[in-house]
Every structure is written in C-alpha cells, then in structure tokens.
C-alpha positions in Angstrom: 122.9 75.2 97.9 122.4 77.1 94.7 121.9 80.9 94.3 119.1 82.7 92.6 120.0 84.0 89.2 118.6 87.5 90.0 118.8 88.3 93.7 121.7 85.8 94.5 119.8 84.5 97.6 120.2 80.8 98.5 117.3 78.9 96.8 116.0 75.5 96.2 115.7 74.1 92.7 113.3 71.3 91.9 113.4 69.4 88.6 110.1 69.3 86.7 110.6 65.8 85.4 109.8 65.6 81.7 109.9 69.4 81.3 113.2 70.9 80.3 113.0 73.3 83.2 113.4 73.6 87.0 111.2 75.3 89.6 113.0 77.9 91.8 111.9 78.6 95.4 113.5 81.9 96.3 112.9 83.8 99.6 113.1 87.1 97.8 111.8 86.6 94.2 109.2 83.9 95.1 108.5 80.9 92.9 109.3 80.8 89.2 110.2 78.2 86.6 113.2 78.5 84.3 114.3 76.4 81.3 117.8 75.0 81.2 118.5 76.9 78.0 117.3 80.1 79.6 119.7 79.6 82.5 122.6 79.4 80.1 121.3 82.6 78.3 120.9 84.5 81.6 124.4 83.6 82.7 126.0 84.5 79.4 124.2 87.9 79.4 126.1 89.2 82.5 123.1 91.1 83.7 123.7 94.5 85.4 122.6 94.9 89.0 119.7 97.1 87.8 118.5 94.5 85.3 118.6 91.9 88.0 116.6 94.1 90.4 114.0 94.8 87.7 113.6 91.1 86.8 113.4 90.2 90.5 110.7 92.8 91.1 108.7 91.6 88.1 108.9 88.0 89.2 107.7 88.7 92.7 104.7 90.5 91.2 104.1 87.7 88.7 104.5 84.5 90.6 104.9 81.1 88.9 106.2 82.7 85.7 107.9 80.4 83.3 111.1 81.9 82.0 112.3 80.7 78.6 114.9 82.1 76.2 112.1 83.8 74.1 110.5 85.8 76.9 113.8 86.5 78.5 115.3 88.0 75.3 112.1 89.7 74.2 111.1 91.6 77.4 112.5 90.4 80.7 115.9 91.8 79.9 114.4 95.1 78.9 112.0 95.6 81.8 111.6 99.2 83.0 113.0 100.7 86.2 110.1 102.2 88.2 110.4 105.8 89.4 111.3 106.3 93.0 107.8 107.2 93.9 106.5 104.1 92.1 108.9 102.0 94.1 107.6 103.5 97.3 104.0 102.8 96.2 104.8 99.2 95.3 106.4 98.5 98.7 103.5 100.2 100.5 101.1 98.1 98.5 103.0 94.9 99.5 103.0 95.9 103.2 99.2 96.5 103.0 98.6 93.1 101.4 100.7 91.4 104.2 98.9 93.3 106.9 95.8 91.6 108.3 94.0 94.9 109.1 94.6 98.6 109.5 96.7 99.2 112.6 98.5 95.8 112.4 102.3 95.5 112.0 104.3 93.1 110.0 108.0 92.0 110.2 110.5 92.7 107.5 111.0 90.0 105.0 113.3 89.6 102.0 110.5 90.4 99.5 110.7 94.0 100.6 113.8 94.3 98.4 112.1 92.9 95.3 108.7 94.7 95.7 110.6 98.0 95.9 112.8 97.1 92.9 115.8 97.9 95.0 119.3 97.0 93.8 120.8 97.0 97.2 120.0 97.7 100.9 120.9 101.4 100.5 118.2 101.9 97.9 115.7 100.0 100.0 116.5 102.1 103.1 115.9 105.2 101.0 112.5 104.0 100.0 111.6 103.0 103.6 112.9 106.4 104.8 110.6 108.2 102.3 107.6 106.2 103.4 108.4 107.2 107.0 109.0 110.9 106.2 105.7 111.1 104.3 103.9 109.6 107.3 102.7 106.5 105.3 104.6 103.8 107.2 105.7 103.7 110.8 108.8 101.6 111.5 109.1 100.4 115.1 111.7 98.4 117.1 115.3 97.5 116.3 118.1 99.6 115.0 118.2 98.5 111.4 115.5 98.2 108.7 115.6 94.4 108.8 114.9 94.5 112.5 111.9 96.8 112.3 108.2 96.0 112.3 106.2 98.0 109.8 102.7 99.5 110.3 100.8 101.5 107.7 99.5 104.8 109.1 96.0 106.2 108.4 97.7 108.6 105.9 99.2 105.5 104.2 95.9 103.8 103.9 94.4 107.0 102.4 97.2 107.2 99.9 96.6 103.6 98.8 93.0 104.3 98.3 93.9 107.4 96.1 96.4 105.6 93.9 94.0 102.6 93.3 91.6 105.1 91.7 94.1 107.0 89.6 95.7 105.4 86.5 96.6 108.7 84.8 100.3 108.0 85.3 100.1 104.3 85.0 102.7 102.5 82.9 100.8 99.2 82.9 99.2 97.5 79.8 96.7 94.9 80.8 96.5 91.8 78.6 93.1 90.0 78.2 93.4 86.7 76.3 92.6 83.0 76.4 94.5 81.2 79.1 95.5 78.2 76.9 98.9 76.6 76.0 98.0 76.7 72.3 98.5 80.5 72.2 100.9 80.9 75.1 103.6 81.8 72.6 101.5 84.8 71.4 102.1 86.5 74.7 105.8 85.6 75.0 106.7 86.4 71.4 104.4 89.2 70.4 102.1 90.9 72.9 104.4 91.3 75.9 107.4 92.5 73.9 105.2 94.8 71.8 103.9 96.5 75.0 107.5 96.7 76.3 108.8 98.1 73.0 106.1 100.8 73.3 107.5 101.8 76.7 104.9 100.1 78.9 104.9 97.1 81.3 102.8 94.1 80.3 100.6 92.4 82.9 98.3 89.4 82.7 96.3 88.3 85.7 97.2 84.6 85.4 100.8 85.6 85.8 100.3 87.6 89.0 100.2 86.6 92.6 96.9 87.3 94.3 94.7 85.9 97.0 91.4 87.4 95.8 88.9 85.8 93.4 90.3 86.1 89.9 87.4 88.3 88.7 88.1 90.8 91.5 91.8 90.8 90.7 91.0 91.4 87.0 88.8 94.4 87.8 91.5 95.8 90.2 94.3 95.5 87.6 92.2 97.0 84.7 91.5 100.0 87.0 95.2 100.4 87.5 96.1 100.1 83.8 96.8 102.7 81.1 95.2 100.5 78.4 94.1 97.0 77.6 95.3 94.7 74.8 92.5 92.2 74.1 93.0 89.1 71.9 89.7 87.4 71.0 91.2 84.2 69.7 89.1 81.4 71.1 86.2 83.9 71.8 86.3 83.6 75.6 83.6 85.4 77.4 86.1 86.7 79.9 88.0 88.6 77.2 84.8 90.3 76.0 83.9 91.2 79.6 87.4 92.7 80.3 87.5 94.7 77.1 84.0 96.0 77.7 84.8 96.9 81.3 87.9 98.8 80.1 85.9 100.7 77.5 83.4 101.6 80.2 86.2 103.2 82.3 87.3 105.2 79.3 90.5 103.2 78.7 92.0 102.6 75.3 91.5 99.0 74.1 93.7 97.5 71.3 91.9 94.7 69.6 93.5 91.5 68.2 92.3 88.2 66.7 93.8 85.3 64.9 92.8 85.1 61.3 91.0 81.8 61.5 88.8 83.0 64.3 87.9 86.4 62.8 84.7 85.1 61.2 83.2 84.4 64.6 84.1 87.7 66.1 81.1 89.4 67.8 79.5 92.0 65.7 80.0 94.7 68.4 83.8 94.2 68.1 83.9 94.3 64.3 83.4 98.1 64.2 86.9 98.5 65.8 90.2 98.4 63.9 91.3 94.9 64.8 94.8 93.7 64.2 94.6 90.3 62.6 97.5 87.9 63.1 98.5 84.3 62.4 101.1 81.9 63.8 103.7 82.6 61.1 103.6 86.4 61.5 104.1 87.0 65.2 106.9 89.4 64.6 104.7 91.5 62.3 102.0 91.6 65.0 104.6 92.7 67.5 105.6 95.7 65.3 102.1 96.6 64.4 100.9 96.5 68.0 103.8 98.6 69.2 103.2 101.2 66.4 99.5 101.4 67.3 100.0 101.8 71.0 102.6 104.6 70.4 100.4 106.4 67.8 97.4 106.5 70.2 99.1 107.0 73.6 102.7 108.0 72.7 105.7 106.2 74.1 105.6 105.1 77.7 108.1 105.6 80.5 110.0 102.3 80.6 112.8 103.5 78.3 
C-alpha cells in the first residue's frame, strides 16, 4: 500500500491509462490527480510539515484537482497558512456540511485534520478545544478527539450564518473563467500564481467539492471572496453573470481577456481597464495581475 504525498495516510493509486498521471484516493485529502513528473518534483522538494498540511487542506477543499509540476511550483508549494480562527471556522464549516440538520451529530473522520489545516493531532485538538470553549461545537462520548461525536450548537450555527455574510477579512480571490481545456494553462500558469503572489488564495468553483447546484455554489463563494478575477476569453455568459454579481456586491473585479477575443468583448465591459493577454505572454500577465491586485487592495495575508 502506498502513502499520500502530503498527509502520509495509506492510499490507493489508480493509473489513468493514456494520461501521464495517477488518481489518488486518500481518506484525509480526498481524491486528486498527480502527474508522474509532479510526484518526482514533490519528493525532491522535501516539503515541510506546514507545507504538507497547507496542500492537504487545499486539496480537500478543491477535490479532483490535477497536480502538475507547473501548478505545484507556481502556487501549491506557496499556499498560505490560515490563521487559527480561520482554521476553526473551516473545521466548523465542514462539520456543518456533514451534519444532516441542526441538532445532529457526526463521527470524527480523518478529513478533520485537513479541513482544519492541522500539521498534527496536537494542533487539531487545540482547534477542537477552541470550538468547544466558544460554545460552537459540543464533543460527546469517548476519551479522545477521534472517539467523540460532534454536534454544532445553536451558537455555532449563528456564527456560521454571520461569517457567510462577512467577507471583510476574506483572503479568497474568486476566479471566473471558461471551463475549457484550451485555456486551463491560463489558470495554472498565470491567474492562480498571480493571486497567490499578491497574498491571496485562488478559488475556482469547478475545482471545489460541493453538493449544491453549481450556480448556488458560485454565488456562495463570490459572497465569501475579497475580489473576483474574471477572464472573458470565450465570452461565456456565466463569466459575465459572475462579474456582474460581484460588482453588485461592491467587490473589486479584475478584468482579463485574450487579445484575439477582445473585439467581441461586451460594450459594458470595455469601460473597465482590462488586462489583455496572449498565450506567449502568460508570465507578463501574472506580473501585471499581481501588481494590479496589490495596488487596489494591498498585499493579502498569505505571506
């Protein structure tokens, strides 16, 4: 049995046939794909325990992510460490999603570790202890954290409602773009690392685990974000909607478009200062987007 590259739990690897990659089924990190060259890169980097915890946490929030050498080197290895309070909120949110209804209890599972971005059991216990002391979670039964059943208290549900409406301290940058393989490299090589370089955490709905309708998840994630990066290449209606919704909430939107699609850009968007890019200048786009985010919002909290 092989071990996970990030949490070291025993996992199953499945070959993806013609693809130069394998699919990992991890009880803690969830499911992800990783290329063979990325595996070599990850091993040779000798990741710290904190880096492993951050990547594990990001993967469990972004199920089915495809790890390659580009996105590993550009932003996975530099992921931010959430604050202690943010770790507690993340774990509380996970428990809520696993709970069928208010008043129900759930058993401990290994994903508690990743959802709280904990390096080890001691850190996880501290997060759980805080949730108990703040009367947000009630732990019942057993002597150890992994033996307990967990129930969110009324105070915990109220707190979740409050944080879902407040993005003032959010470190998330929502990415609205065409879900197409032809521009997948744009996200991996430019947008995600640019957001990370500016001190924020990139999020795209098709890379996240959720059970709701995708439109509902998009709205929820935009509400939780500090800003939106919208790329209009391909002129998808969903991108126009997401950018418009973000503007309606008063969020900052950063506008992008590939040069050969600029002529078809909707007239309402042309009034904004759009960053134009092409396939040969992704590094330039990365630097320009980072600079613009920092000039408008200042540097974020991930470094």
